[in-house]
VEXDREN-2710 file (C-alpha; in Angstrom, 1 decimal):
% VEXDREN-2710
k/r/px/py/pz
1/MET/-62.5/-2.9/-11.6
2/PHE/-62.0/0.8/-12.1
3/PHE/-62.0/2.5/-15.4
4/PRO/-63.4/5.7/-17.0
5/LYS/-66.9/5.5/-18.6
6/ALA/-68.5/7.3/-21.5
7/ILE/-72.3/6.9/-21.0
8/ILE/-73.9/7.5/-24.4
9/HIS/-77.5/8.7/-24.1
10/LEU/-79.1/7.5/-27.2
11/ASP/-82.4/9.2/-26.3
12/ASN/-80.6/12.6/-26.3
13/LEU/-79.2/11.7/-29.7
14/ALA/-82.8/11.1/-31.1
15/HIS/-84.0/14.3/-29.4
16/ASN/-81.2/16.3/-31.0
17/TYR/-81.9/14.8/-34.5
18/ASN/-85.6/15.5/-34.4
19/LEU/-84.9/19.0/-33.0
20/ILE/-82.6/19.8/-35.9
21/LYS/-84.9/18.2/-38.4
22/ASP/-87.7/20.6/-37.3
23/GLN/-85.3/23.5/-37.4
24/LEU/-84.5/22.6/-41.0
25/ASN/-88.2/22.2/-41.9
26/ASN/-87.6/18.5/-42.7
27/ILE/-84.8/19.1/-45.2
28/PRO/-83.0/15.7/-45.2
29/ILE/-80.0/15.4/-42.9
30/MET/-76.7/13.8/-43.8
31/ALA/-75.4/12.6/-40.4
32/VAL/-71.7/13.0/-40.1
33/VAL/-70.4/10.0/-38.2
34/LYS/-66.7/10.1/-39.0
35/ALA/-64.0/9.6/-36.4
36/ASN/-66.1/7.0/-34.6
37/ALA/-69.1/9.3/-34.6
38/TYR/-67.0/12.0/-32.9
39/GLY/-65.9/9.6/-30.2
40/HIS/-69.4/8.3/-29.5
41/GLY/-69.3/4.9/-31.2
42/VAL/-70.2/4.9/-34.9
43/ILE/-72.2/1.7/-35.2
44/GLU/-74.5/2.3/-32.3
45/ILE/-75.0/6.0/-33.2
46/SER/-75.6/5.2/-36.9
47/LYS/-78.2/2.5/-36.1
48/VAL/-80.2/4.9/-33.8
49/LEU/-80.1/7.6/-36.4
50/ARG/-81.2/5.2/-39.1
51/ASP/-84.1/4.1/-37.0
52/GLU/-85.0/7.8/-36.5
53/GLY/-85.2/8.2/-40.3
54/VAL/-81.7/9.3/-41.4
55/GLN/-81.0/8.1/-45.0
56/PHE/-77.6/9.7/-45.6
57/PHE/-74.4/9.2/-43.7
58/ALA/-70.9/10.7/-44.1
59/VAL/-67.5/9.4/-43.0
60/PHE/-64.0/10.4/-43.9
61/THR/-62.1/7.2/-44.6
62/PHE/-63.1/4.3/-46.9
63/ASN/-62.7/1.8/-44.1
64/GLU/-65.2/3.8/-42.0
65/ALA/-67.7/3.3/-44.9
66/LEU/-67.0/-0.4/-45.1
67/GLU/-67.5/-0.7/-41.3
68/LEU/-71.0/0.8/-41.7
69/ARG/-71.8/-1.7/-44.5
70/GLU/-70.5/-4.6/-42.5
71/ALA/-72.8/-3.5/-39.6
72/GLY/-75.8/-3.6/-41.8
73/ILE/-76.2/0.1/-42.5
74/THR/-77.5/0.1/-46.1
75/GLU/-78.3/3.8/-46.4
76/ASP/-76.3/6.2/-48.6
77/VAL/-72.8/6.7/-47.3
78/LEU/-70.5/9.5/-48.6
79/VAL/-66.7/9.2/-48.1
80/PHE/-65.0/12.6/-47.7
81/CYS/-61.4/11.5/-48.4
82/ARG/-59.7/11.6/-51.8
83/PRO/-60.5/8.4/-53.7
84/THR/-57.9/5.8/-54.9
85/LYS/-58.1/3.2/-57.6
86/GLN/-58.5/0.5/-55.0
87/MET/-61.8/2.0/-53.8
88/ILE/-63.6/2.1/-57.2
89/GLU/-64.8/-1.4/-57.8
90/ILE/-65.6/-2.0/-54.1
91/SER/-67.5/1.2/-53.9
92/TYR/-69.6/0.1/-56.8
93/GLU/-70.2/-3.3/-55.3
94/LYS/-71.1/-1.9/-51.8
95/ASP/-73.0/1.2/-53.2
96/ILE/-70.7/3.7/-51.5
97/THR/-70.5/7.2/-52.7
98/LEU/-67.1/8.7/-53.4
99/ASN/-65.7/12.2/-53.4
100/LEU/-64.4/13.8/-56.7
101/CYS/-62.2/16.5/-55.3
102/ASP/-59.2/16.7/-57.7
103/PRO/-59.2/17.0/-61.5
104/ASP/-56.7/14.2/-61.8
105/ASP/-59.2/11.8/-60.3
106/ILE/-61.7/12.1/-63.1
107/SER/-59.9/9.2/-64.9
108/LEU/-60.7/6.9/-61.9
109/PHE/-64.4/7.2/-62.7
110/ARG/-64.1/7.6/-66.5
111/GLU/-62.0/4.4/-66.9
112/ALA/-63.8/2.3/-64.3
113/LYS/-65.6/-0.9/-65.5
114/HIS/-68.4/0.0/-63.1
115/SER/-68.3/3.6/-61.9
116/PRO/-69.5/4.2/-58.4
117/LYS/-71.6/7.3/-57.5
118/PHE/-69.7/10.4/-56.6
119/HIS/-70.3/13.9/-55.4
120/LEU/-68.2/16.7/-56.8
121/LYS/-66.5/18.8/-54.1
122/VAL/-65.6/22.4/-55.0
123/ASP/-63.2/24.4/-52.9
124/THR/-64.9/27.8/-52.4
125/GLY/-62.5/29.1/-49.8
126/MET/-61.4/26.4/-47.3
127/THR/-58.3/25.6/-49.4
128/ARG/-58.3/21.9/-48.5
129/LEU/-59.8/19.1/-50.6
130/GLY/-61.9/20.2/-53.5
131/VAL/-61.5/21.3/-57.1
132/SER/-60.7/25.0/-57.4
133/PHE/-63.5/27.4/-58.4
134/ASP/-61.6/28.2/-61.6
135/GLU/-61.3/24.5/-62.5
136/ALA/-64.9/23.6/-61.6
137/HIS/-66.6/24.9/-64.7
138/GLY/-64.5/22.7/-67.0
139/ILE/-65.0/19.7/-64.7
140/ILE/-68.7/20.2/-64.6
141/GLU/-68.7/20.3/-68.4
142/THR/-66.7/17.0/-68.5
143/ILE/-69.2/15.4/-66.1
144/LYS/-72.1/16.4/-68.4
145/ASN/-70.4/15.5/-71.7
146/GLU/-69.1/12.1/-70.6
147/LYS/-72.3/11.3/-68.6
148/LEU/-70.3/10.5/-65.4
149/ASN/-72.1/9.1/-62.4
150/CYS/-72.3/12.4/-60.4
151/HIS/-75.1/12.4/-57.9
152/GLY/-74.2/15.6/-56.0
153/ILE/-72.2/18.7/-55.6
154/TYR/-71.0/20.3/-52.4
155/SER/-68.5/22.6/-50.7
156/HIS/-67.3/23.3/-47.1
157/TYR/-67.4/26.5/-45.1
158/ALA/-64.3/27.8/-43.3
159/THR/-66.1/30.3/-41.0
160/ALA/-69.7/29.5/-40.8
161/ASP/-69.5/28.9/-37.0
162/GLU/-68.0/32.3/-36.3
163/GLY/-69.6/35.6/-35.4
164/ASP/-68.4/37.4/-38.6
165/LEU/-70.1/35.7/-41.6
166/HIS/-68.7/37.8/-44.4
167/TYR/-66.3/35.2/-45.7
168/ALA/-69.0/32.5/-45.4
169/GLU/-71.3/34.6/-47.5
170/TYR/-68.5/35.1/-50.0
171/GLN/-68.1/31.3/-50.2
172/LEU/-71.8/30.9/-50.6
173/GLY/-71.7/33.4/-53.5
174/GLN/-69.0/31.3/-55.2
175/PHE/-71.1/28.2/-54.8
176/ASN/-74.2/29.8/-56.2
177/GLN/-72.4/30.9/-59.3
178/LEU/-71.5/27.2/-60.0
179/LEU/-75.1/26.2/-59.4
180/ASP/-76.2/28.8/-61.9
181/TYR/-73.8/27.3/-64.4
182/ILE/-75.0/23.8/-63.8
183/LYS/-78.6/25.0/-64.4
184/LYS/-77.4/26.8/-67.6
185/ILE/-75.9/23.7/-69.1
186/ASN/-78.8/21.4/-67.9
187/LEU/-76.7/19.1/-65.8
188/ALA/-78.9/17.1/-63.5
189/VAL/-77.5/16.9/-60.0
190/GLN/-79.6/15.1/-57.4
191/PHE/-78.0/16.4/-54.2
192/ILE/-76.7/19.9/-53.3
193/HIS/-75.2/20.4/-49.9
194/PHE/-73.1/23.1/-48.3
195/SER/-74.6/23.6/-44.8
196/ASN/-73.1/22.2/-41.6
197/SER/-73.8/22.5/-37.9
198/GLY/-72.7/26.2/-37.9
199/THR/-75.0/27.2/-40.8
200/VAL/-78.0/25.3/-39.3
201/ILE/-77.8/28.1/-36.7
202/ASN/-76.2/31.0/-38.5
203/MET/-77.1/30.7/-42.2
204/PRO/-80.3/28.7/-42.8
205/HIS/-80.6/30.2/-46.3
206/SER/-77.8/27.9/-47.5
207/SER/-79.5/24.6/-46.7
208/TYR/-80.3/23.5/-50.3
209/ASN/-81.8/20.0/-50.4
210/LEU/-79.4/18.1/-48.1
211/VAL/-77.7/19.3/-44.9
212/ARG/-74.6/17.8/-43.3
213/VAL/-74.8/17.8/-39.5
214/GLY/-72.2/16.5/-37.1
215/MET/-71.5/18.3/-33.8
216/LEU/-75.1/19.4/-33.1
217/LEU/-76.3/15.8/-33.3
218/TYR/-74.0/15.0/-30.4
219/GLY/-75.3/17.8/-28.2
220/SER/-72.6/20.4/-28.6
221/PHE/-72.3/23.6/-30.5
222/PRO/-69.7/24.0/-33.2
223/SER/-68.1/27.1/-31.6
224/ASN/-68.6/29.6/-28.8
225/GLU/-69.5/32.3/-31.3
226/VAL/-72.9/30.8/-32.4
227/PRO/-76.1/31.4/-30.6
228/ARG/-77.0/28.6/-28.1
229/ASP/-80.8/28.9/-28.4
230/LEU/-81.3/25.4/-29.8
231/PRO/-82.1/23.2/-26.8
232/ILE/-79.8/20.3/-27.7
233/LYS/-78.8/17.8/-25.1
234/PRO/-75.3/16.3/-24.5
235/VAL/-75.1/12.8/-25.8
236/MET/-71.9/11.8/-23.9
237/GLU/-71.6/11.7/-20.1
238/PHE/-67.9/11.2/-19.3
239/LYS/-67.2/9.9/-15.8
240/GLY/-64.3/8.7/-13.8
241/PRO/-64.1/6.6/-10.6
242/VAL/-62.7/7.6/-7.2
243/VAL/-60.0/5.1/-6.4
244/SER/-58.3/6.7/-3.4
245/LEU/-59.0/9.3/-0.7
246/ARG/-56.5/11.0/1.5
247/LYS/-56.6/13.6/4.2
248/VAL/-53.9/16.2/3.8
249/LYS/-52.7/19.3/5.7
250/ALA/-52.8/22.9/4.5
251/GLY/-49.8/23.5/2.3
252/THR/-49.6/20.0/0.8
253/LYS/-48.5/20.0/-2.9
254/VAL/-50.3/17.8/-5.3
255/SER/-49.2/16.3/-8.6
256/TYR/-46.4/17.0/-11.0
257/GLY/-44.4/20.2/-10.6
258/GLY/-46.1/20.9/-7.3
259/VAL/-48.0/23.8/-8.9
260/TRP/-51.1/23.2/-6.8
261/GLU/-51.0/23.5/-3.0
262/SER/-53.9/23.0/-0.6
263/LYS/-55.0/26.2/1.1
264/LYS/-56.4/24.4/4.1
265/ASP/-56.8/20.9/5.5
266/THR/-58.8/18.9/3.0
267/VAL/-59.4/15.5/1.4
268/ILE/-57.7/14.8/-2.0
269/GLY/-59.3/12.2/-4.2
270/VAL/-57.6/10.3/-7.0
271/ILE/-59.8/9.8/-10.1
272/GLN/-58.7/6.9/-12.3
273/THR/-59.0/8.8/-15.6
274/GLY/-56.1/10.6/-17.3
275/PHE/-55.2/12.3/-20.5
276/ALA/-54.5/8.9/-22.1
277/ASP/-58.3/8.3/-21.7
278/GLY/-59.3/11.7/-23.2
279/PHE/-59.3/13.9/-20.1
280/PRO/-58.5/17.4/-21.4
281/ARG/-55.2/18.0/-19.6
282/GLU/-55.2/21.8/-19.7
283/TRP/-58.5/21.8/-17.8
284/TYR/-56.6/21.4/-14.5
285/LEU/-55.9/25.1/-14.3
286/ASN/-59.4/26.3/-13.8
287/GLY/-61.3/23.0/-14.0
288/PHE/-63.6/21.1/-11.7
289/ILE/-65.7/18.0/-11.6
290/SER/-69.3/17.6/-10.5
291/PHE/-70.4/15.1/-7.8
292/LYS/-73.9/14.9/-6.3
293/GLY/-74.8/18.3/-7.6
294/SER/-71.7/20.1/-6.3
295/LYS/-68.5/21.2/-8.1
296/TYR/-65.1/20.4/-6.8
297/SER/-61.8/21.8/-8.1
298/ILE/-59.2/19.7/-9.8
299/ALA/-56.0/19.7/-7.7
300/GLY/-52.8/19.9/-9.8
301/ARG/-51.8/18.7/-13.2
302/ALA/-53.7/15.8/-14.8
303/CYS/-51.6/12.7/-15.3
304/MET/-51.6/10.1/-18.0
305/ASP/-53.8/7.7/-16.0
306/GLN/-55.3/9.8/-13.2
307/PHE/-56.1/13.2/-11.8
308/MET/-56.7/14.6/-8.4
309/VAL/-59.7/16.5/-6.9
310/ASP/-60.0/18.7/-3.8
311/PHE/-63.1/17.2/-2.2
312/GLY/-63.0/19.3/1.0
313/ASP/-65.5/17.8/3.4
314/ALA/-67.7/16.1/0.7
315/ASP/-69.4/12.9/1.5
316/VAL/-67.5/10.8/-1.0
317/LYS/-66.1/7.3/-0.9
318/VAL/-63.9/5.0/-3.0
319/GLY/-65.9/3.6/-5.9
320/ASP/-68.0/6.7/-6.4
321/GLU/-68.0/8.2/-9.9
322/VAL/-67.5/11.9/-10.7
323/LEU/-68.8/13.7/-13.8
324/ILE/-66.0/15.1/-16.0
325/PHE/-68.4/16.5/-18.6
326/GLY/-71.9/15.9/-19.9
327/GLN/-75.1/15.7/-17.9
328/ASN/-77.0/13.3/-15.6
329/ASN/-79.8/13.8/-13.1
330/LEU/-77.7/15.8/-10.6
331/ASP/-74.7/17.1/-12.5
332/LYS/-73.9/19.1/-15.6
333/ILE/-70.7/20.3/-17.2
334/LEU/-70.8/21.3/-20.8
335/VAL/-67.9/20.2/-23.0
336/ASP/-68.4/23.5/-24.8
337/ASP/-67.5/25.4/-21.6
338/ILE/-64.4/23.3/-21.0
339/ALA/-63.3/23.9/-24.6
340/LYS/-63.7/27.6/-24.3
341/ASP/-61.8/27.7/-21.0
342/ILE/-58.8/25.8/-22.4
343/GLY/-58.7/27.4/-25.8
344/SER/-59.7/24.2/-27.6
345/THR/-62.9/22.9/-29.3
346/SER/-65.5/20.4/-28.5
347/TYR/-64.4/18.5/-31.6
348/VAL/-60.9/17.9/-30.1
349/ILE/-62.2/16.9/-26.7
350/LEU/-65.0/14.5/-27.8
351/THR/-62.9/12.7/-30.5
352/GLY/-60.2/12.4/-27.9
353/ILE/-62.2/10.0/-25.6
354/LYS/-60.2/6.8/-25.9
355/GLY/-57.7/4.7/-24.0
356/ARG/-59.3/2.6/-21.3
357/THR/-62.7/4.3/-21.5
358/GLU/-65.6/2.0/-21.6
359/ARG/-68.7/3.1/-23.6
360/LYS/-72.1/2.2/-22.3
361/TYR/-75.2/2.9/-24.4
362/VAL/-78.4/3.8/-22.6
363/ILE/-81.9/4.9/-23.8
END
């Protein structure tokens, strides 16, 4: 049977984690495993990270947190989404940490028979979830006066993975003002976190006592504007099988719209992987695959289930697999480079790996 494969190199994941841990001088890492661990498979990824020493995980939805608990992950799990009443009692029972990000939600914790732990999220400039800076002082006072079960405070950068860090520094200043206020009123908060993959590289002075790391763990950089000095390794190797080979004459049009035309007699291969499986469709314009250490151009527009490759006179046969992105012994194509070429991000590409793709975990 033919189908695309995502080979997940768990040894590279462990390598990246330990590299980042050293970079942070052993400040604890909160591993962000939302969206199926950025497309890598949340259970397998979380178990490896747990075995490497991770004690904190973060997800977005409550169901993602429950999935971790059902899989035997007993470590701390923070849920990023806004909480609802239905989550409160289950969170307490399952020891799941929720996100206080709106003043209206204080009542959920105040009125609960058993209040779960929560972290207070403050919006310092992302303008997304999070209590506003102006509201934060009053909410912090309420937390202290009513002895609510707050275990942490955090915020989220909007531009920490960009070349210009002025706005990120502004956000950091806002956050530090709140921390000064917390200290002034003697509110004990166990965890303080603001840093993400971008600040691990760009702003190490904002690490506090817990650091949220996502993309770097998976072997990709958060943007093309950060330095790439950290020797992380791609965790995902995305491959597709050759299912057909055809000799064609010069001038032959290939795929929808006939926008690609062979310049000489060549061999066109059909790869059974399409944009429904996560192939980045826009990559056809300048894109290529890698096979046995050589690169071959994509021929024409990618289809829902397949795309075509100009193999020239390569020694290729039906059943061979080509590298779309990632790395193996002979081939390497960085997802970061594809993202830059098509005006996208590695986040979009990696979390888009789905459809008929089979994941295989190797060490």
